[in-house]
C-alpha positions as CSV (number, residue, x, y, z in Angstrom):
1,M,-45.0,-24.2,-104.5
2,I,-45.9,-20.8,-103.0
3,K,-48.8,-21.1,-100.5
4,N,-51.3,-18.5,-99.5
5,S,-51.6,-19.5,-95.9
6,Y,-48.9,-19.9,-93.2
7,K,-48.7,-20.6,-89.5
8,V,-45.5,-19.3,-88.0
9,I,-43.9,-18.5,-84.7
10,G,-42.5,-15.0,-84.5
11,V,-39.7,-14.4,-81.9
12,M,-38.4,-11.0,-80.8
13,S,-36.0,-9.7,-78.1
14,G,-35.7,-6.0,-77.9
15,T,-33.1,-3.6,-76.4
16,S,-35.2,-2.8,-73.4
17,L,-34.7,-6.4,-72.2
18,D,-38.3,-6.8,-71.2
19,G,-38.0,-10.5,-72.3
20,I,-38.5,-12.7,-75.3
21,D,-41.8,-12.2,-77.1
22,L,-43.2,-15.2,-78.9
23,I,-46.3,-15.2,-81.0
24,Y,-48.0,-18.0,-82.9
25,V,-49.9,-16.5,-85.8
26,S,-51.6,-17.4,-89.0
27,F,-51.2,-15.3,-92.2
28,E,-53.4,-15.6,-95.2
29,K,-53.0,-13.9,-98.6
30,S,-56.2,-13.0,-100.5
31,N,-56.6,-9.5,-102.0
32,R,-54.4,-8.4,-99.1
33,W,-52.6,-10.0,-96.2
34,N,-54.6,-10.9,-93.2
35,F,-53.5,-12.3,-89.9
36,Q,-54.9,-13.9,-86.7
37,V,-53.0,-14.1,-83.4
38,I,-53.5,-17.6,-82.0
39,H,-51.1,-17.6,-79.0
40,A,-48.7,-15.0,-77.5
41,Q,-46.4,-15.0,-74.5
42,T,-43.5,-13.0,-73.1
43,V,-40.8,-15.0,-71.3
44,T,-39.0,-12.7,-68.8
45,Y,-35.2,-13.0,-68.8
46,P,-33.6,-14.4,-65.8
47,K,-31.2,-11.9,-64.1
48,V,-28.1,-13.7,-65.4
49,W,-29.2,-13.1,-69.0
50,C,-30.3,-9.5,-68.3
51,T,-26.7,-8.9,-67.0
52,V,-25.1,-10.5,-70.0
53,L,-27.3,-8.9,-72.6
54,S,-27.0,-5.4,-71.1
55,D,-23.2,-5.5,-71.6
56,L,-22.7,-7.0,-75.1
57,V,-21.3,-3.9,-76.6
58,S,-18.2,-4.1,-74.4
59,R,-17.4,-7.7,-75.3
60,S,-14.8,-8.9,-77.8
61,I,-15.8,-10.7,-80.9
62,E,-14.5,-14.0,-79.4
63,E,-16.6,-13.5,-76.3
64,L,-19.6,-12.6,-78.4
65,K,-19.3,-15.9,-80.3
66,S,-19.3,-17.9,-77.1
67,I,-22.3,-15.9,-75.8
68,D,-24.0,-16.4,-79.2
69,L,-23.9,-20.2,-78.8
70,E,-25.1,-20.1,-75.2
71,Y,-27.9,-17.7,-76.2
72,T,-28.9,-19.8,-79.2
73,N,-29.2,-22.8,-76.9
74,Y,-31.2,-20.8,-74.4
75,L,-33.5,-19.4,-77.1
76,A,-34.1,-22.9,-78.4
77,E,-35.3,-24.0,-75.0
78,V,-37.6,-21.0,-74.7
79,I,-39.2,-21.7,-78.2
80,K,-39.6,-25.5,-77.4
81,N,-41.3,-24.7,-74.1
82,F,-43.7,-22.3,-76.0
83,I,-44.5,-25.0,-78.5
84,T,-45.1,-27.5,-75.8
85,E,-47.2,-25.2,-73.5
86,F,-49.6,-24.3,-76.3
87,N,-49.6,-27.8,-77.9
88,I,-48.6,-26.3,-81.3
89,D,-48.4,-28.9,-84.0
90,K,-48.5,-27.0,-87.3
91,I,-45.5,-24.7,-87.9
92,D,-44.3,-23.6,-91.3
93,A,-41.3,-21.7,-89.8
94,V,-40.0,-20.1,-86.6
95,C,-39.1,-16.5,-87.6
96,S,-36.6,-15.0,-85.1
97,H,-35.0,-11.7,-84.8
98,G,-32.4,-12.8,-82.3
99,H,-30.9,-10.2,-79.9
100,T,-28.8,-7.3,-81.1
101,A,-25.3,-7.5,-79.8
102,L,-23.7,-4.8,-82.1
103,H,-25.3,-2.4,-84.5
104,Q,-22.9,0.1,-86.2
105,P,-24.2,0.2,-89.8
106,E,-21.9,3.2,-90.6
107,K,-19.0,0.6,-90.1
108,E,-21.0,-2.1,-91.9
109,I,-21.4,-4.0,-88.6
110,T,-24.5,-5.6,-87.3
111,Y,-24.6,-8.7,-85.2
112,Q,-27.6,-10.4,-83.7
113,I,-27.0,-13.4,-81.4
114,G,-29.3,-16.4,-81.4
115,N,-29.3,-17.0,-85.1
116,L,-26.9,-19.9,-85.4
117,P,-27.8,-23.1,-87.3
118,E,-28.0,-24.9,-84.0
119,L,-31.4,-23.2,-83.4
120,A,-33.1,-25.1,-86.2
121,K,-31.4,-28.3,-85.2
122,K,-32.5,-28.1,-81.6
123,I,-36.1,-27.1,-82.2
124,Q,-36.4,-29.4,-85.3
125,E,-38.2,-26.7,-87.3
126,T,-37.4,-24.5,-90.2
127,V,-36.0,-21.2,-89.0
128,V,-35.9,-17.8,-90.8
129,C,-33.6,-15.4,-89.0
130,D,-30.7,-12.9,-89.3
131,F,-32.8,-10.3,-91.1
132,R,-30.4,-7.3,-90.7
133,V,-27.0,-8.5,-92.1
134,Q,-27.9,-8.5,-95.8
135,D,-29.3,-5.0,-95.7
136,V,-26.1,-3.6,-94.1
137,A,-24.1,-5.4,-96.8
138,F,-26.2,-3.5,-99.3
139,G,-25.3,-0.2,-97.7
140,G,-28.4,0.1,-95.5
141,Q,-29.0,0.8,-91.8
142,G,-30.3,-2.7,-91.2
143,A,-33.2,-1.1,-89.4
144,P,-36.0,-0.5,-89.0
145,L,-37.4,-3.7,-90.5
146,V,-40.9,-3.6,-89.2
147,P,-42.2,-1.0,-91.8
148,I,-42.9,-3.6,-94.5
149,G,-45.4,-5.0,-92.0
150,D,-46.8,-1.6,-91.4
151,K,-47.3,-1.1,-95.1
152,L,-48.9,-4.5,-95.8
153,L,-50.8,-5.2,-92.5
154,F,-51.6,-1.8,-91.0
155,S,-51.9,0.5,-94.1
156,N,-55.1,2.1,-92.8
157,F,-53.1,4.3,-90.4
158,D,-51.2,7.5,-91.4
159,F,-48.4,6.7,-88.9
160,C,-47.3,3.5,-87.1
161,L,-45.3,4.4,-84.0
162,N,-43.6,1.8,-81.8
163,L,-42.5,2.7,-78.3
164,G,-40.0,0.1,-77.2
165,G,-36.3,0.5,-76.2
166,F,-36.4,3.1,-78.9
167,A,-39.2,4.9,-80.7
168,N,-39.5,4.3,-84.4
169,I,-42.1,5.5,-86.8
170,S,-43.2,4.7,-90.3
171,T,-45.5,6.4,-92.8
172,E,-46.1,6.8,-96.5
173,I,-44.6,9.8,-98.4
174,E,-45.3,10.1,-102.1
175,N,-46.4,6.4,-102.1
176,K,-43.1,5.3,-100.6
177,R,-42.8,3.8,-97.1
178,I,-40.4,5.9,-95.0
179,A,-39.4,4.8,-91.5
180,Y,-36.7,5.7,-89.0
181,D,-35.8,5.8,-85.3
182,I,-36.9,8.9,-83.4
183,C,-35.3,8.7,-80.0
184,P,-34.6,6.4,-77.0
185,V,-37.5,5.5,-74.8
186,N,-37.5,2.5,-72.4
187,I,-33.8,1.9,-72.8
188,V,-33.2,5.1,-70.9
189,L,-36.3,5.2,-68.6
190,N,-35.7,1.6,-67.4
191,H,-32.0,2.3,-66.9
192,Y,-32.7,5.1,-64.4
193,V,-35.7,3.6,-62.6
194,K,-33.6,0.5,-61.8
195,K,-31.6,2.8,-59.5
196,L,-34.7,2.8,-57.4
197,G,-35.0,-1.0,-57.5
198,Y,-37.8,-1.2,-60.1
199,D,-37.7,-2.8,-63.6
200,Y,-39.8,0.0,-65.1
201,D,-41.8,3.0,-64.1
202,D,-45.3,1.7,-63.8
203,G,-47.6,4.0,-65.7
204,G,-45.0,6.8,-65.5
205,K,-46.0,7.5,-61.9
206,I,-42.4,8.1,-60.7
207,A,-41.7,10.4,-63.6
208,A,-44.9,12.3,-62.8
209,K,-43.5,13.2,-59.4
210,G,-40.4,14.8,-60.9
211,V,-39.7,18.3,-62.2
212,V,-38.5,19.1,-65.7
213,H,-34.9,20.4,-65.7
214,R,-34.9,22.9,-68.5
215,D,-31.2,23.0,-69.2
216,L,-31.0,19.2,-69.5
217,L,-34.1,19.2,-71.7
218,N,-32.7,21.9,-74.0
219,E,-29.4,19.9,-74.3
220,L,-31.2,16.7,-75.1
221,N,-33.3,18.4,-77.7
222,A,-30.2,19.9,-79.3
223,I,-28.5,16.5,-80.0
224,P,-27.6,16.6,-83.7
225,F,-29.2,13.2,-84.5
226,Y,-32.6,14.8,-84.3
227,L,-31.8,17.1,-87.2
228,E,-30.5,14.3,-89.4
229,D,-32.7,13.2,-92.3
230,F,-33.8,9.6,-92.7
231,P,-32.8,6.8,-93.0
232,K,-31.4,6.7,-89.6
233,S,-31.3,4.3,-86.7
234,L,-30.1,4.1,-83.1
235,G,-28.4,1.5,-80.9
236,L,-27.3,1.0,-77.3
237,E,-23.8,2.2,-78.2
238,W,-25.2,5.6,-79.2
239,V,-27.1,5.9,-75.9
240,N,-24.0,5.0,-73.9
241,L,-22.0,7.6,-75.8
242,K,-24.5,10.5,-76.1
243,I,-27.4,10.1,-73.6
244,F,-26.2,8.7,-70.3
245,P,-23.1,10.9,-70.0
246,L,-25.2,14.0,-70.7
247,I,-27.8,13.1,-68.2
248,D,-25.4,12.0,-65.5
249,G,-23.5,15.2,-65.8
250,F,-26.4,17.1,-64.3
251,Q,-26.5,14.9,-61.1
252,L,-30.3,15.0,-60.8
253,S,-32.6,12.9,-58.8
254,V,-34.1,9.9,-60.6
255,N,-37.5,11.4,-60.4
256,D,-36.3,14.6,-62.2
257,V,-34.3,12.6,-64.8
258,L,-37.4,10.5,-65.6
259,R,-39.7,13.6,-65.7
260,T,-37.2,15.5,-68.0
261,F,-36.7,12.5,-70.3
262,V,-40.4,11.8,-70.7
263,E,-40.8,15.4,-71.8
264,H,-38.0,15.0,-74.2
265,I,-39.6,11.9,-75.7
266,A,-43.0,13.5,-76.0
267,L,-41.5,16.5,-77.8
268,Q,-39.5,14.4,-80.2
269,L,-42.4,12.1,-81.0
270,A,-44.7,15.1,-81.6
271,N,-42.2,16.7,-83.9
272,E,-42.5,13.8,-86.2
273,M,-46.2,13.1,-85.8
274,N,-47.1,16.7,-86.5
275,K,-45.6,16.6,-90.0
276,K,-49.1,15.5,-91.1
277,K,-52.3,17.1,-89.9
278,K,-55.4,15.3,-88.8
279,A,-53.5,12.1,-89.0
280,S,-54.2,8.7,-87.3
281,V,-51.3,7.4,-85.3
282,F,-51.2,3.7,-84.4
283,I,-49.1,3.3,-81.3
284,T,-47.7,0.0,-80.0
285,G,-44.9,-1.2,-77.7
286,G,-44.4,-1.3,-74.0
287,G,-44.2,2.5,-73.9
288,V,-48.0,2.6,-74.5
289,Y,-48.4,1.6,-70.8
290,N,-46.6,4.7,-69.6
291,A,-49.8,6.6,-69.2
292,F,-47.9,9.8,-68.2
293,L,-45.8,9.7,-71.4
294,I,-49.0,9.3,-73.5
295,K,-50.6,12.2,-71.6
296,R,-47.6,14.4,-72.2
297,L,-47.6,13.4,-75.9
298,K,-51.3,14.4,-76.3
299,T,-50.5,17.9,-75.1
300,Y,-48.2,18.4,-78.1
301,T,-50.3,16.9,-80.9
302,E,-53.9,17.2,-82.1
303,N,-53.5,14.0,-84.2
304,N,-55.7,11.0,-83.4
305,I,-53.8,8.5,-81.2
306,V,-55.0,4.9,-81.6
307,I,-53.9,2.2,-79.2
308,P,-54.9,-1.3,-80.3
309,E,-55.7,-4.4,-78.3
310,A,-53.1,-5.7,-75.9
311,A,-51.9,-8.6,-78.1
312,I,-50.9,-6.1,-80.8
313,V,-49.5,-3.5,-78.4
314,E,-47.2,-6.0,-76.8
315,F,-46.4,-8.4,-79.7
316,K,-46.5,-6.3,-82.9
317,E,-42.8,-6.6,-83.5
318,A,-42.8,-10.4,-83.0
319,L,-45.9,-10.5,-85.3
320,I,-44.1,-8.6,-88.0
321,F,-40.9,-10.6,-87.7
322,G,-43.1,-13.7,-88.3
323,F,-44.4,-11.9,-91.4
324,L,-40.9,-11.0,-92.5
325,G,-40.2,-14.8,-92.4
326,V,-43.2,-15.6,-94.5
327,L,-42.2,-13.1,-97.1
328,K,-38.7,-14.6,-97.1
329,L,-40.1,-18.1,-97.6
330,R,-42.0,-16.7,-100.6
331,N,-38.8,-14.9,-101.8
332,E,-40.7,-11.6,-101.7
333,I,-39.4,-8.2,-100.7
334,N,-39.3,-7.8,-96.9
335,C,-36.8,-5.0,-96.6
336,L,-37.4,-1.6,-98.2
337,S,-34.5,0.6,-99.5
338,T,-36.6,3.7,-98.8
339,V,-36.6,2.8,-95.1
340,T,-33.1,1.5,-94.6
341,G,-31.1,3.4,-97.2
342,A,-29.9,0.1,-98.9
343,S,-29.0,0.1,-102.6
344,K,-32.1,-1.9,-103.4
345,D,-35.3,-3.5,-102.0
346,H,-34.6,-7.1,-101.2
347,S,-35.7,-10.3,-99.5
348,S,-33.6,-10.5,-96.4
349,G,-32.9,-13.2,-93.9
350,K,-31.5,-16.7,-93.8
351,I,-33.5,-19.9,-94.0
352,L,-32.1,-22.7,-91.7
353,R,-33.3,-26.2,-92.0
354,P,-33.2,-28.8,-89.1
């Protein structure tokens, strides 16, 4: 029987390797979907996992399968610890994105580790996971998946913009939800600031000390991806191929690299946001805390930027993956063809039982 209320754990690991986001949330369906965040936590990756996860694209399939099992076991322990710490006793499902190892939808390849049947067995809970594979099989990009949550949970905003490893945006055009990746964000900024011994540029203070290198900025802005129409998505492989070699070729100081790339991000975000005038822009993700980036963005747009409470800023993706799981349990559409380019809307993901 289809229920109208669910309590689930949403689990998300992003490309920026900030850690594993876990959120315990209740969803209730009345005239529309409502939610309440009950508990939320980010578990920082130990250095050994940061090293492994940052190099997945260079691994063979055999190596990835071995890492997949190890990561699934590690993820199970993280989830069990979360359940124990917050004394959670009512769980309809654990809804997990896993961690992206390969994402090459043009080759019909997408692989998220941490989605093996062992996960359900080890935590002894129903698991909904592996949300991208079916979409790619239907000819889609397998990303972004969050826009169904934007549509059903945050419909009062003109744009929903997430600043994580990559920036992605969603909006309604002619009553259809459209969404796509815009540009890299933390995946690049964190890569360079680590050369100075930091995990991230706190508030963008280091970038603010740099100088914009105009030739690099012009070459970044001229990358063909930015002229492509949606649907489109980005992955670490693309950054390794297109972004890092371009930046490294200029042999700039880290400060100047950060300053230039922040300007690049701000320009690319504004290009998309300014397609609607007097719009409200709901911004979430770790990039929100880069005050310098937000300041630069505001110089390029007159639209109203809305930054929500910290729980939504930091855990919106985990929240929506929890919601994707609820929709899958109800066999309702959770993946939109207008967003991914798939041949049809569908209810994506696998349901694993203990």
